[in-house]
MARMARNU-448076 format. One record per residue (C-alpha): residue in one letter; y negated, x, z. Coordinates in pm, whole numbers, plus 50000, padded with zeros to 5 digits. Layout:
REC,residuo,y,x,z
REC,a,Y,X,Z;
...
***
This chain:
REC,residuo,y,x,z
REC,m,24698,64577,08407;
REC,p,24943,64427,08152;
REC,a,24805,64263,07841;
REC,p,24758,63885,07855;
REC,s,25050,63687,07718;
REC,p,25031,63487,07392;
REC,d,25042,63173,07606;
REC,s,24726,63279,07791;
REC,y,24550,63342,07460;
REC,r,24651,62997,07333;
REC,c,24532,62842,07661;
REC,a,24194,63015,07630;
REC,e,24161,62904,07267;
REC,r,24240,62543,07360;
REC,g,23990,62561,07645;
REC,a,23719,62697,07417;
REC,a,23788,62422,07164;
REC,v,23762,62152,07430;
REC,i,23438,62297,07564;
REC,t,23288,62326,07216;
REC,a,23370,61961,07144;
REC,l,23215,61848,07473;
REC,l,22909,62061,07413;
REC,t,22862,61916,07066;
REC,v,22866,61560,07204;
REC,a,22622,61649,07481;
REC,l,22388,61828,07245;
REC,v,22386,61551,06988;
REC,a,22299,61305,07264;
REC,g,22030,61538,07394;
REC,l,21880,61586,07052;
REC,a,21876,61211,06989;
REC,s,21701,61156,07321;
REC,a,21448,61425,07239;
REC,l,21370,61269,06903;
REC,v,21323,60927,07062;
REC,a,21102,61072,07335;
REC,d,20895,61255,07075;
REC,y,20843,60959,06845;
REC,g,20485,60838,06849;
REC,a,20374,61062,07136;
REC,g,20012,61171,07077;
REC,l,19979,61542,07151;
REC,e,20351,61598,07101;
REC,n,20292,61560,06727;
REC,l,20156,61913,06729;
REC,a,20432,62132,06590;
REC,g,20434,62384,06874;
REC,r,20451,62122,07147;
REC,r,20712,61925,06958;
REC,d,20931,62231,06922;
REC,q,20891,62314,07290;
REC,a,20987,61960,07391;
REC,q,21293,61961,07165;
REC,a,21403,62302,07290;
REC,r,21380,62181,07649;
REC,w,21587,61873,07572;
REC,l,21851,62085,07403;
REC,a,21865,62328,07695;
REC,r,21901,62036,07936;
REC,g,22175,61896,07712;
REC,a,22366,62222,07755;
REC,v,22324,62198,08134;
REC,d,22451,61839,08136;
REC,w,22747,61953,07929;
REC,g,22823,62198,08207;
REC,r,22804,61927,08470;
REC,n,23051,61718,08271;
REC,v,23294,62008,08239;
REC,l,23273,62082,08612;
REC,a,23321,61716,08706;
REC,d,23632,61698,08489;
REC,d,23765,62019,08642;
REC,r,23712,61893,08997;
REC,r,23899,61571,08918;
REC,r,24198,61770,08794;
REC,t,24228,62051,09048;
REC,r,24099,62185,09377;
REC,v,24156,62549,09283;
REC,d,23892,62735,09082;
REC,h,23941,63062,08895;
REC,l,23796,63249,08599;
REC,g,24080,63150,08367;
REC,e,23965,62788,08358;
REC,p,23781,62635,08060;
REC,w,23450,62607,08249;
REC,a,23433,62987,08277;
REC,i,23438,63036,07899;
REC,r,23096,63113,07756;
REC,v,23000,62894,07461;
REC,p,22849,63089,07168;
REC,p,22525,62969,07004;
REC,m,22567,62656,06794;
REC,t,22339,62539,06514;
REC,v,22178,62202,06585;
REC,d,21934,62049,06336;
REC,e,21638,62293,06319;
REC,g,21756,62522,06596;
REC,e,22049,62645,06801;
REC,v,22177,62605,07153;
REC,s,22429,62769,07384;
REC,g,22536,62730,07744;
REC,e,22735,62898,08015;
REC,l,22850,62840,08371;
REC,k,22848,63130,08616;
REC,d,23037,63114,08943;
REC,l,22823,63203,09244;
REC,s,23086,63142,09512;
REC,g,23237,63484,09448;
REC,l,22920,63655,09573;
REC,f,22798,63735,09924;
REC,n,22554,63467,10038;
REC,l,22265,63637,10221;
REC,n,22181,63313,10401;
REC,n,22518,63342,10578;
REC,l,22357,63619,10785;
REC,a,22172,63349,10980;
REC,p,22337,63009,10930;
REC,a,22133,62733,11095;
REC,g,21880,63000,11192;
REC,e,22117,63190,11422;
REC,a,22229,63546,11349;
REC,s,22597,63580,11255;
REC,e,22756,63904,11372;
REC,a,23071,63841,11166;
REC,h,22877,63807,10842;
REC,a,22660,64107,10931;
REC,e,22975,64317,10970;
REC,a,23099,64192,10633;
REC,f,22763,64285,10478;
REC,v,22791,64638,10618;
REC,r,23139,64673,10464;
REC,l,23004,64548,10130;
REC,a,22720,64800,10144;
REC,g,22969,65075,10222;
REC,a,23167,64981,09912;
REC,v,22862,65060,09694;
REC,g,22785,65390,09866;
REC,i,22536,65291,10137;
REC,d,22600,65447,10477;
REC,a,22671,65225,10777;
REC,v,22343,65300,10959;
REC,e,22126,65200,10664;
REC,a,22351,64902,10586;
REC,d,22317,64772,10941;
REC,e,21939,64807,10922;
REC,i,21929,64616,10591;
REC,a,22140,64337,10739;
REC,r,21909,64315,11041;
REC,r,21595,64312,10823;
REC,i,21729,64023,10617;
REC,t,21847,63839,10929;
REC,d,21505,63878,11092;
REC,w,21343,63745,10776;
REC,i,21546,63423,10769;
REC,d,21646,63350,11131;
REC,s,21456,63099,11342;
REC,d,21329,63328,11617;
REC,e,21026,63560,11604;
REC,l,21182,63869,11764;
REC,s,21292,64178,11576;
REC,s,21661,64251,11616;
REC,l,21582,64621,11568;
REC,t,21305,64671,11825;
REC,g,21280,64348,12021;
REC,g,20914,64324,11921;
REC,d,20727,64072,11709;
REC,e,20897,64022,11371;
REC,a,20584,63937,11175;
REC,g,20390,64233,11311;
REC,e,20677,64470,11238;
REC,f,20708,64351,10878;
REC,r,20330,64381,10828;
REC,a,20343,64737,10958;
REC,l,20612,64808,10698;
REC,g,20388,64676,10420;
REC,a,20505,64315,10385;
REC,l,20255,64096,10199;
REC,q,20367,63781,10379;
REC,s,20512,63677,10713;
REC,p,20883,63598,10749;
REC,p,20954,63237,10648;
REC,d,21205,63205,10934;
REC,g,21420,63000,10700;
REC,p,21679,63054,10425;
REC,l,21606,63230,10099;
REC,a,21574,62989,09807;
REC,h,21638,63252,09538;
REC,l,21782,63602,09548;
REC,d,21454,63735,09404;
REC,e,21286,63656,09737;
REC,v,21469,63945,09900;
REC,d,21228,64178,09719;
REC,a,20952,64059,09954;
REC,i,21135,64188,10262;
REC,a,20970,64513,10369;
REC,g,21173,64801,10506;
REC,i,21461,64788,10256;
REC,r,21503,65083,10022;
REC,p,21477,64955,09661;
REC,e,21757,65184,09543;
REC,a,21993,65042,09805;
REC,l,21899,64687,09713;
REC,a,21962,64762,09345;
REC,r,22317,64873,09428;
REC,l,22384,64560,09629;
REC,r,22217,64304,09403;
REC,p,22513,64244,09163;
REC,f,22721,64125,09460;
REC,l,22458,63908,09632;
REC,v,22337,63551,09606;
REC,a,22109,63318,09803;
REC,l,22268,62975,09844;
REC,p,22100,62688,10031;
REC,a,22369,62638,10295;
REC,p,22644,62838,10468;
REC,s,22915,62897,10210;
REC,q,23264,63036,10169;
REC,i,23358,63304,09919;
REC,n,23608,63211,09649;
REC,a,23881,63474,09660;
REC,n,23972,63388,09301;
REC,t,23632,63488,09164;
REC,a,23510,63757,09405;
REC,g,23504,64118,09294;
REC,a,23692,64392,09477;
REC,e,23383,64497,09671;
REC,v,23331,64147,09810;
REC,l,23700,64102,09897;
REC,h,23690,64435,10077;
REC,a,23392,64303,10273;
REC,i,23537,63970,10383;
REC,v,23906,64052,10439;
REC,p,23953,64242,10766;
REC,g,24112,64582,10718;
REC,l,24140,64559,10338;
REC,p,24067,64902,10180;
REC,l,23853,64903,09867;
REC,d,24131,65054,09653;
REC,a,24373,64787,09774;
REC,a,24114,64521,09692;
REC,r,24094,64653,09336;
REC,v,24472,64627,09304;
REC,l,24458,64273,09442;
REC,v,24197,64174,09183;
REC,a,24410,64318,08901;
REC,e,24718,64131,09024;
REC,r,24512,63814,09065;
REC,e,24457,63799,08689;
REC,r,24829,63729,08646;
REC,a,24859,63474,08927;
REC,w,24555,63313,09088;
REC,f,24547,63242,09461;
REC,k,24664,62887,09540;
REC,d,24539,62865,09899;
REC,l,24465,63080,10204;
REC,p,24833,63127,10302;
REC,d,24896,63255,09949;
REC,i,24614,63509,09990;
REC,n,24753,63628,10324;
REC,a,25103,63662,10180;
REC,r,24975,63896,09908;
REC,l,24759,64120,10127;
REC,p,24884,64473,10194;
REC,q,25030,64551,10533;
REC,g,24764,64618,10795;
REC,s,24498,64393,10644;
REC,g,24403,64032,10701;
REC,p,24445,63756,10774;
REC,v,24150,63609,10587;
REC,v,23884,63434,10792;
REC,a,23904,63063,10711;
REC,d,23532,62987,10745;
REC,q,23445,63277,10512;
REC,t,23713,63237,10244;
REC,a,23824,62965,10001;
REC,v,23986,62916,09660;
REC,v,23722,62676,09527;
REC,s,23373,62731,09388;
REC,d,23113,62491,09524;
REC,y,22807,62661,09370;
REC,i,22768,62724,08998;
REC,l,22470,62849,08798;
REC,a,22438,62656,08471;
REC,t,22230,62818,08197;
REC,g,22115,62641,07883;
REC,r,21954,62841,07602;
REC,a,21788,62669,07309;
REC,r,21575,62751,07009;
REC,y,21398,62477,06813;
REC,g,21152,62568,06542;
REC,l,20934,62842,06690;
REC,s,21011,62766,07057;
REC,v,21276,62933,07272;
REC,v,21375,62798,07615;
REC,r,21614,62925,07881;
REC,m,21688,62685,08165;
REC,e,21871,62782,08484;
REC,v,22007,62516,08718;
REC,l,22188,62568,09048;
REC,l,22466,62311,09083;
REC,h,22637,62206,09406;
REC,r,22986,62057,09369;
REC,h,23027,61879,09703;
REC,q,23124,61565,09509;
REC,n,23287,61515,09169;
REC,w,22953,61501,08987;
REC,p,22759,61826,09057;
REC,d,22417,61780,09215;
REC,i,22113,61979,09103;
REC,v,21981,62199,09387;
REC,w,21699,62352,09184;
REC,q,21610,62426,08825;
REC,r,21370,62660,08654;
REC,i,21265,62737,08299;
REC,l,21234,63105,08213;
***
C-alpha cells in the first residue's frame, strides 16, 4: 500500500489538535464539577474516596468529550471512516493531580452476534455470513455452523434446539451450562463465554471480529476488516477482501453503489440490510488517574440521533 500523502499527515495532525482542544475543555469542566461535588461532602474528605471520585469525574469527562466529537461529526457528514478525527486516540494528558485519556472505538465494523436472531427469530442469512467469517479464521464449516446454531439457540425466543429439535435448556445443561438460555439478546460479548458447546479455541479466534449490540445492526464497510467483508459480501474471496481494505485507505466508500462498483467481478452486490457506510455504535473509553486512584470507564454509545445516547456503562 502506498505511503500516506503529506496532505493526509497534515489532516491527521489538524484532527488530533482539534480533538486535544476539545478534550481539554471537557476535562477542565469535568474537574471543576468534581471539585464542586466534593466540596463539603462528609466521607468524601477521606483522601482515597476523594481521589476515586475525582478519577471517575475525569473519566466521565473524557467520555463526554467523545460524545461531543461524535455529535459534531454526525452534523457534518453521514459517512464514517477511520481517517476521521474521532478515530484518533488521545494520549494521556496531565490534569491537576492526575492524568486522563480517552478513545473512541468503532463497533459497527464487527459482526453483531445478536443479528443471528433479530427480534428472537433465527436469521439464515446472518448465520451463513457467520460461517464465512469463521472460515476466514480457520474454522471448518461444520463446526462454524454448530457454533452459529448454539448462539442462535441461546438468544432466540423459542425453546427448541436447532441442532436436535429437543429442549434447548436441557441440551445446554447436558453440555455443562451453568445457566439456562436467556432467550434474548446478549448484552455484552463476554456473555458468549456462558454458552456451552462452543470450543474455547474457536471462540478465541473469532472474538476479535465479534460484538454484541442491543439491536439488529449493519456493518460499516469503511471500518470492517477483510474477514468481516469476506463474510458479508456474497462471493468475495478473502484475498480480494484484503485488497479492497488496502485500496479503501486511499479512498473511503461513499455509499453502497460505490462499494458495488469497486468489488471484483463475480462478487456482490452487497446486501443493503447488512451493509452501510456509517457507524451507529461506538465504544467510548475514558481512563483517569487522580492521586492514588485509577479508573477506566467504558460506555456504549448509540448514534441514532445527533447526540449519542448511552446504552450502558461500566467501570473496570
